[in-house]
C-alpha positions in Angstrom: 64.6 6.2 282.2 65.6 2.6 282.8 63.2 0.7 285.0 64.1 -1.1 288.2 63.9 -4.4 286.2 66.3 -3.1 283.5 68.8 -2.0 286.2 68.5 -5.4 287.9 69.1 -7.2 284.7 72.2 -5.1 283.9 73.7 -5.9 287.4 72.9 -9.6 287.1 74.6 -9.7 283.7 77.7 -8.0 285.1 77.8 -10.5 288.0 77.3 -13.4 285.6 80.1 -12.2 283.3 82.4 -11.6 286.2 81.7 -15.2 287.5 82.5 -16.5 284.0 85.8 -14.6 283.9 86.7 -15.8 287.3 86.1 -19.4 286.2 88.1 -19.1 283.0 91.0 -17.6 284.9 90.9 -20.5 287.3 90.8 -23.0 284.5 93.7 -21.2 282.8 91.9 -21.1 279.4 93.4 -18.1 277.5 90.7 -18.1 274.8 87.8 -18.3 277.3 89.5 -15.6 279.5 89.8 -13.3 276.5 86.2 -13.9 275.5 84.9 -13.5 279.1 86.9 -10.3 279.7 85.4 -8.8 276.5 81.9 -9.8 277.5 82.4 -8.4 281.0 83.7 -5.1 279.5 80.5 -4.8 277.3 78.2 -5.7 280.3 79.9 -3.1 282.5 79.6 -0.4 279.8 75.9 -1.2 279.3 75.3 -1.2 283.1 77.1 2.1 283.5 75.1 3.7 280.7 71.9 2.6 282.3 73.0 3.7 285.8 74.1 7.1 284.5 70.7 7.6 282.8 68.8 6.4 285.9 70.9 8.7 288.1 70.1 11.7 285.9 66.4 10.9 285.9 65.6 10.1 289.5 68.3 7.9 291.1 69.4 4.4 291.6 68.4 2.2 294.6 71.2 1.9 297.1 71.2 -1.9 297.0 71.8 -1.9 293.3 74.5 0.7 293.5 76.2 -1.4 296.2 76.1 -4.5 294.0 77.6 -2.7 291.1 80.3 -1.3 293.4 81.1 -4.8 294.7 81.4 -6.1 291.2 83.7 -3.1 290.4 85.9 -3.9 293.4 86.1 -7.5 292.3 87.2 -6.5 288.8 89.9 -4.3 290.5 91.1 -7.2 292.6 91.3 -9.4 289.5 93.2 -6.7 287.6 95.7 -6.4 290.5 96.2 -10.2 290.7 96.8 -10.4 286.9 99.3 -7.5 287.1 101.2 -9.3 289.9 101.2 -12.5 287.9 102.5 -10.7 284.8 105.2 -9.0 286.8 106.3 -12.3 288.3 106.3 -13.9 284.8 108.4 -11.0 283.4 110.9 -11.5 286.2 111.2 -15.2 285.6 111.7 -14.6 281.9 114.4 -12.1 282.7 116.2 -14.6 284.9 115.9 -17.5 282.4 116.8 -15.4 279.3 119.0 -12.5 280.4 119.7 -10.1 277.5 116.7 -11.4 275.5 114.8 -8.3 276.3 116.3 -5.1 274.8 117.4 -2.7 277.5 117.0 1.0 277.0 119.9 3.1 278.0 119.8 6.8 278.5 122.5 9.4 278.0 123.4 12.0 280.7 120.9 14.3 278.9 118.1 11.8 279.4 117.9 10.9 275.8 117.7 7.2 274.7 121.0 5.8 273.5 121.2 3.3 270.7 122.7 0.0 271.7 126.2 -0.7 270.6 126.3 -3.2 267.7 129.9 -4.1 268.4 132.7 -3.2 266.1 134.5 0.1 266.1 134.7 3.3 264.0 138.1 4.5 262.9 138.9 8.0 261.6 
């Protein structure tokens, strides 16, 4: 069973990795953002493993559970912010380069139709 100190260390690591990811997002550093996101993912996985084991074998202090829940909520907020930014960027690209992205068309039966390559077929 993980000790109180091991659970505390896991939560602190998640909080530190989350702060690092927040900073790399603010600085708009893609390489740091990727590295920090991966490090956060590993820290969260380790923390969850420890918390699951602790829960099975006696429980987790409420204060630590709340800290991990706050970190999880912050991750969700960052994910939502990134999703909105990505959607805005996609819309801007569509406006600036219409037709650059292939459009999928569907037939009346709901099947994908192949785009017309121009030209005609004669029989």
